[in-house]
C-alpha positions as CSV (number, residue, x, y, z in Angstrom):
1,M,72.2,120.9,109.2
2,A,73.8,122.5,106.1
3,D,75.6,125.3,106.2
4,I,74.7,128.5,105.0
5,H,76.5,129.2,101.7
6,N,76.7,132.1,99.8
7,Y,73.2,133.0,97.1
8,T,73.1,134.4,94.4
9,L,70.6,137.4,94.2
10,N,69.3,138.6,90.5
11,F,68.7,143.0,91.3
12,G,66.5,143.9,88.2
13,P,66.1,144.3,85.4
14,Q,62.6,145.6,87.2
15,H,63.6,147.5,90.2
16,P,63.4,151.5,90.7
17,A,67.0,152.2,91.9
18,A,68.8,149.8,89.1
19,H,68.6,153.4,86.5
20,G,67.4,152.0,83.4
21,V,66.9,147.8,83.2
22,L,70.2,146.7,84.1
23,R,70.1,142.9,85.7
24,L,72.8,142.9,88.4
25,V,73.4,139.2,89.7
26,L,74.8,139.9,92.8
27,E,76.7,136.8,95.2
28,L,75.8,137.6,98.7
29,D,77.3,136.4,102.4
30,G,74.2,137.1,104.3
31,E,73.9,140.7,103.1
32,V,77.9,141.6,102.2
33,V,78.6,141.2,98.3
34,H,81.1,139.2,97.3
35,R,80.8,139.9,93.3
36,A,78.5,141.5,91.3
37,D,78.1,141.2,87.7
38,P,76.0,143.8,85.6
39,H,74.3,141.9,82.4
40,I,73.6,144.4,79.8
41,G,71.4,144.0,76.5
42,L,67.6,144.3,77.9
43,L,67.4,147.6,76.3
44,H,69.4,147.6,73.1
45,R,68.5,149.6,69.9
46,A,71.0,149.3,67.5
47,S,72.1,153.3,67.9
48,E,74.7,152.5,66.1
49,K,74.0,150.1,62.9
50,L,70.2,152.3,62.2
51,A,73.2,155.5,61.6
52,E,74.2,153.6,59.0
53,T,70.9,153.3,56.8
54,R,70.5,156.4,57.1
55,T,72.0,160.2,56.0
56,W,74.2,162.5,58.2
57,V,71.6,164.6,58.7
58,Q,68.8,161.9,60.0
59,A,71.3,159.7,62.3
60,M,71.7,163.1,63.8
61,P,68.6,162.9,66.2
62,Y,69.4,159.0,67.7
63,M,71.5,161.1,69.9
64,D,68.4,162.2,72.1
65,R,67.8,159.1,72.3
66,L,71.0,157.6,73.6
67,D,71.5,159.2,77.7
68,Y,67.6,160.8,77.1
69,V,68.7,163.0,80.4
70,S,71.9,164.7,78.0
71,M,70.4,164.6,74.8
72,M,71.7,168.4,72.9
73,C,75.5,167.3,74.1
74,N,75.5,164.0,72.6
75,E,74.2,165.8,69.7
76,H,77.3,168.0,69.7
77,A,79.9,165.0,70.3
78,Y,78.1,164.1,66.9
79,C,78.4,167.0,65.0
80,L,81.6,167.6,66.0
81,A,82.7,164.7,64.2
82,T,80.7,165.4,60.7
83,E,82.3,168.9,60.9
84,K,85.5,167.2,61.5
85,L,85.1,165.4,58.5
86,L,84.1,168.2,56.2
87,G,86.6,170.6,57.3
88,I,84.4,172.9,58.3
89,E,83.9,175.7,61.2
90,V,81.1,177.0,63.0
91,P,80.9,180.7,63.4
92,E,81.4,182.2,66.0
93,R,77.9,183.0,67.2
94,G,77.8,178.6,66.6
95,R,79.6,177.8,69.2
96,Y,78.8,180.2,72.2
97,I,74.9,178.7,71.7
98,R,76.2,175.0,72.0
99,T,78.6,175.7,74.7
100,M,75.4,177.3,76.3
101,F,72.8,174.5,76.1
102,D,76.3,172.4,76.7
103,E,76.0,173.3,80.3
104,V,72.0,174.2,80.2
105,T,72.2,170.4,79.5
106,R,75.0,169.9,82.7
107,I,72.8,171.3,85.0
108,L,69.7,169.5,83.8
109,N,71.6,165.7,83.8
110,H,72.6,166.8,87.2
111,L,69.4,167.8,89.1
112,L,67.8,164.7,87.3
113,W,71.3,162.6,88.6
114,L,70.3,164.3,92.8
115,G,66.9,163.7,92.5
116,C,66.9,160.3,92.0
117,H,70.5,159.3,93.6
118,A,69.2,160.9,97.0
119,L,65.4,159.1,96.0
120,D,67.3,155.7,95.9
121,V,68.9,156.0,99.0
122,G,65.8,157.7,101.2
123,A,65.4,161.3,100.8
124,M,61.7,161.4,98.7
125,T,62.2,165.9,99.4
126,M,64.7,165.9,97.0
127,A,63.7,164.9,94.2
128,L,60.9,168.3,94.2
129,Y,62.9,170.4,94.2
130,T,65.1,169.5,91.5
131,F,62.1,169.0,89.6
132,R,61.3,172.5,89.6
133,E,64.4,173.5,88.2
134,R,64.9,171.5,85.5
135,E,60.5,172.5,84.5
136,D,62.6,176.2,83.4
137,L,65.4,174.4,81.8
138,M,62.6,172.3,79.8
139,D,61.0,175.2,78.1
140,V,64.2,176.9,77.1
141,Y,64.6,173.6,75.6
142,E,60.9,173.3,73.9
143,A,61.4,177.3,73.4
144,V,64.2,176.7,71.0
145,S,64.3,173.6,69.4
146,G,60.0,172.8,70.1
147,A,60.4,170.1,71.9
148,R,60.9,169.4,75.7
149,L,63.5,166.2,75.6
150,H,64.1,165.2,72.0
151,A,65.7,168.1,70.7
152,A,67.8,167.9,67.3
153,Y,69.0,171.2,67.6
154,Y,72.1,171.5,66.8
155,R,73.1,170.6,63.2
156,P,76.5,169.7,61.3
157,G,78.2,173.3,61.1
158,G,76.0,174.7,64.1
159,V,72.6,175.2,65.3
160,Y,69.4,174.8,63.3
161,R,68.5,178.6,64.3
162,D,68.9,181.8,66.2
163,L,68.0,182.0,70.0
164,P,64.5,183.1,70.2
165,D,62.9,186.6,70.4
166,R,60.6,186.0,73.3
167,M,59.5,183.0,75.9
168,P,55.6,180.7,75.5
169,Q,53.8,182.5,78.3
170,Y,51.2,181.0,80.4
171,R,47.3,181.7,79.6
172,E,44.4,181.9,81.5
173,S,42.2,178.7,82.5
174,T,40.0,177.2,84.9
175,W,42.0,176.6,87.2
176,S,45.0,179.4,86.5
177,N,43.6,182.8,87.5
178,A,44.6,186.6,85.5
179,Q,46.6,187.3,89.2
180,K,48.1,183.7,88.9
181,V,49.2,183.8,85.5
182,A,50.7,187.3,85.7
183,A,52.6,186.3,88.2
184,R,54.1,182.8,86.4
185,N,54.9,185.1,83.4
186,A,56.9,188.1,85.2
187,N,60.2,186.4,84.1
188,R,59.0,185.5,80.4
189,S,58.3,188.8,79.0
190,G,61.5,189.3,77.4
191,S,63.3,187.3,75.2
192,L,65.2,183.8,76.0
193,L,67.8,185.6,76.9
194,D,66.6,186.6,80.0
195,F,64.5,183.7,81.1
196,L,68.2,182.3,81.2
197,E,69.3,184.8,82.8
198,D,67.1,185.6,85.4
199,F,67.1,181.7,86.2
200,T,71.1,182.2,85.9
201,N,70.3,184.5,88.9
202,R,68.0,182.6,90.7
203,F,69.6,179.3,91.0
204,P,72.4,179.6,93.9
205,G,69.7,180.3,96.4
206,Y,68.1,176.8,94.6
207,H,71.2,175.1,95.3
208,A,71.6,176.1,98.2
209,E,68.3,174.7,99.7
210,Y,69.8,170.8,98.0
211,H,72.7,172.1,100.2
212,T,71.2,172.2,103.6
213,L,68.8,169.4,102.6
214,L,71.6,166.5,101.9
215,T,75.3,168.1,102.5
216,D,75.5,167.1,106.2
217,N,72.8,165.7,106.8
218,R,74.0,162.6,109.3
219,I,71.5,160.1,106.9
220,W,73.1,160.9,103.5
221,K,76.7,160.6,105.2
222,Q,75.8,157.5,106.3
223,R,74.9,156.6,103.4
224,L,77.2,157.9,101.4
225,V,80.6,158.0,103.2
226,D,83.7,155.2,101.8
227,V,81.4,154.0,100.2
228,G,82.0,152.6,96.4
229,I,85.7,154.2,97.1
230,V,87.9,154.2,94.0
231,S,91.6,155.1,93.8
232,P,93.2,157.6,91.7
233,E,94.9,155.3,90.0
234,R,92.3,152.5,89.8
235,A,90.0,155.1,88.2
236,M,92.6,155.7,85.0
237,Q,93.4,152.2,84.5
238,M,89.3,151.3,84.0
239,G,88.9,154.2,82.0
240,F,86.7,156.7,83.6
241,T,85.9,160.4,82.9
242,G,84.2,162.6,84.5
243,A,83.0,163.2,87.5
244,M,83.8,159.4,88.7
245,L,87.8,159.9,87.4
246,R,87.4,163.7,89.6
247,G,85.8,162.6,92.1
248,S,88.8,160.2,92.7
249,G,91.2,163.7,92.6
250,I,92.2,163.6,89.1
251,A,91.5,167.1,87.3
252,W,91.3,165.5,83.9
253,D,88.2,167.2,81.9
254,L,87.4,168.0,78.1
255,R,86.8,171.7,78.5
256,K,90.3,172.8,79.3
257,K,92.6,169.9,77.5
258,Q,90.7,170.3,74.5
259,P,88.8,172.8,74.2
260,Y,85.9,172.7,71.7
261,A,82.9,175.5,71.1
262,A,83.8,178.8,72.6
263,Y,85.3,177.1,75.7
264,D,88.7,178.3,75.5
265,K,86.9,181.8,76.2
266,V,84.7,181.3,79.0
267,D,85.6,180.9,82.5
268,F,85.4,177.8,85.0
269,D,87.2,175.8,86.9
270,I,87.1,171.7,87.4
271,P,86.1,170.8,91.1
272,V,88.3,167.6,92.3
273,G,87.5,165.4,94.7
274,V,89.7,164.0,97.9
275,N,88.7,160.3,99.4
276,G,87.0,158.8,95.6
277,D,83.9,157.5,97.3
278,S,79.8,157.5,96.6
279,Y,79.8,161.6,98.4
280,D,83.2,163.3,96.4
281,R,81.5,162.2,93.1
282,Y,78.5,163.8,95.0
283,L,79.8,167.5,96.2
284,V,81.8,167.4,92.6
285,R,78.8,166.9,90.1
286,M,76.9,169.6,93.1
287,E,80.2,172.3,91.9
288,E,80.0,171.2,89.0
289,M,76.3,172.7,88.3
290,L,77.3,176.3,90.0
291,Q,80.0,175.7,87.9
292,A,78.0,175.6,84.4
293,N,75.8,178.1,85.8
294,R,78.6,181.0,85.7
295,I,79.8,180.2,82.6
296,I,75.7,180.1,81.0
297,K,75.8,183.7,82.5
298,Q,79.4,184.6,80.7
299,C,78.0,183.2,77.4
300,I,74.2,184.9,77.4
301,A,76.4,188.5,77.7
302,W,79.0,187.8,74.7
303,L,75.9,186.7,73.4
304,R,74.1,189.7,73.5
305,E,76.5,191.4,71.9
306,N,77.5,189.7,69.6
307,P,74.8,189.1,66.4
308,G,75.5,187.1,63.9
309,P,75.0,184.0,62.0
310,V,74.3,180.5,63.9
311,I,75.6,178.1,60.9
312,T,77.7,177.2,58.4
313,D,77.1,179.4,54.5
314,D,78.4,176.0,53.3
315,Y,75.0,175.5,51.3
316,K,76.0,171.6,50.6
317,V,76.5,171.2,54.2
318,A,73.0,173.6,55.9
319,P,70.1,174.8,53.6
320,P,69.9,178.1,52.6
321,P,67.9,180.9,53.8
322,R,64.2,180.0,52.4
323,A,63.9,183.2,50.8
324,D,67.0,182.7,48.9
325,M,65.7,179.5,48.1
326,K,62.5,181.1,46.9
327,S,64.1,183.3,44.4
328,N,67.1,182.0,43.1
329,M,67.7,179.1,41.2
330,E,70.8,178.1,42.3
331,E,70.4,177.8,45.9
332,L,67.0,175.6,45.1
333,I,68.9,173.6,43.7
334,H,71.1,173.4,46.3
335,H,67.8,173.3,49.2
336,F,66.4,170.1,46.9
337,K,69.7,167.7,47.0
338,L,69.8,168.4,50.7
339,F,66.9,167.3,51.3
340,S,66.6,164.4,48.7
341,E,70.6,163.1,49.2
342,G,72.2,164.8,51.9
343,I,75.5,165.8,52.4
344,H,78.3,164.5,50.8
345,V,81.2,163.9,52.8
346,P,84.4,163.0,52.4
347,P,86.4,159.6,53.1
348,G,88.4,159.1,56.3
349,E,87.4,158.1,59.7
350,V,87.5,160.9,62.6
351,Y,87.1,160.3,66.4
352,A,85.5,163.4,68.2
353,G,85.0,163.6,71.7
354,I,82.7,165.9,74.1
355,E,82.9,166.8,78.4
356,H,79.5,165.0,78.1
357,P,77.8,165.4,82.0
358,K,78.5,161.7,82.6
359,G,82.3,161.9,81.3
360,E,83.5,161.8,78.0
361,F,81.0,161.1,75.1
362,G,82.9,160.1,71.9
363,I,81.7,159.3,68.0
364,Y,83.8,157.7,65.9
365,F,82.8,157.4,61.9
366,I,84.4,155.7,59.4
367,S,83.1,157.6,55.9
368,D,83.6,156.1,53.0
369,G,82.4,159.7,50.5
370,A,78.3,158.5,50.7
371,N,75.4,160.4,52.2
372,K,75.6,157.6,54.8
373,P,77.8,157.4,57.9
374,Y,80.1,153.5,56.4
375,R,81.2,152.8,60.5
376,M,80.0,154.9,63.9
377,K,80.8,153.7,67.0
378,I,79.7,155.5,70.4
379,R,82.3,156.0,73.3
380,A,79.5,156.2,75.8
381,P,80.8,157.0,79.3
382,G,78.1,154.8,81.5
383,Y,78.8,151.4,79.7
384,V,82.7,152.0,81.0
385,H,81.2,152.8,84.3
386,L,79.5,150.2,84.9
387,Q,82.2,147.8,84.6
388,G,83.9,149.0,87.9
389,M,81.2,147.8,89.3
390,D,82.0,144.8,90.6
391,E,84.7,146.2,91.8
392,M,83.2,149.1,94.0
393,A,80.8,146.9,95.2
394,R,82.2,143.8,96.5
395,G,82.9,143.8,100.7
396,H,80.2,146.3,101.1
397,M,76.2,145.6,101.6
398,L,73.3,145.1,99.5
399,A,72.0,148.8,100.3
400,D,74.8,149.9,99.6
401,V,74.5,148.7,95.9
402,V,71.2,150.5,95.8
403,T,74.3,154.1,96.6
404,I,76.8,153.0,94.0
405,I,74.6,152.6,90.8
406,G,73.1,156.0,91.8
407,S,76.3,157.6,92.4
408,Q,78.2,156.2,88.9
409,D,75.3,158.1,87.5
410,I,74.2,155.5,84.5
411,V,71.9,155.5,82.4
412,F,70.8,152.8,80.1
413,G,70.3,154.6,76.9
414,E,74.0,155.1,75.8
415,I,75.1,151.9,77.3
416,D,72.6,149.5,75.9
417,R,73.0,151.7,72.3
């Protein structure tokens, strides 16, 4: 009888735990992984090239479609890079709104990651819990931008508009009577800030439920502890950022090291891991959600006390107020030129990076002085983390590959950009 040799297996691209159209070519000895070769390109949409054919503002909504779980954070990096080239300052209220929504987005991202990671490993209930909380934050997105997912709320120079004074209300219907509707609208009677403050007060209780379900669950620990270990040295050598780097014990966070928006004005801690395994990365992201909740509370308190403009008053970058545009010829010309030609950005090159929920997300621009980017390059954290798949999976079982993909928190929109 012939010896059994290593055999090659396709994992994906249709696998539910591949988190997108990832095709992994696995070389197996029985169930032990000897090599994991990620194949990408099946989702490629040429976002970087498309940006070169759109004006600076028209290209911004493409950011929402990269990592479609961290929409406003992608927008933030794009706007920061554009603002650096333009040499403009964002009003302080605009910076605080950006900071608040970056952290709302961080919680949204980590909730989806937690529910899906647990689902991949076999814990069915977690997805129901985390999606319950995501609904509230999706309502906040919708209230401010009109869209639940692809917000396009940030603009070069600030944000599209100020925070609304009221939240959308539930209405009576054939399956919801007046009593049920009144109960569901109880925390929606005030402004968006009131609704968000109510959420931040409730969230630590929800967070404790996640810990109860998972953190000391012996099956969860058996699936995560000592799986996909990355040493601090290797994490840095491979270019890991975000929770992938902090899980290995390196306290690197752009919000502290290179502050942007209002992060130098808020107080928060950077959680780090000890062992660099999937369980440490889980604990780091869990704590990041509580820290994000803490930042949101501080932003709410500041925004209540400090009204003001939310976007630059440079009418060559942002449109003038509608009332001025309808009563003044100069503002009308600005409005017309801005929406027909777009912003003319000075020549130069620039890079801007932010602490995205998945790691360092950066935008590199080259401008030739026209109303469109000459070149745009995206530094996507998931793309860098996926290259570590082979090293992280070697010597582990086939079932551990799913755990490692989940602990990397990859979304293919930014990898196959």
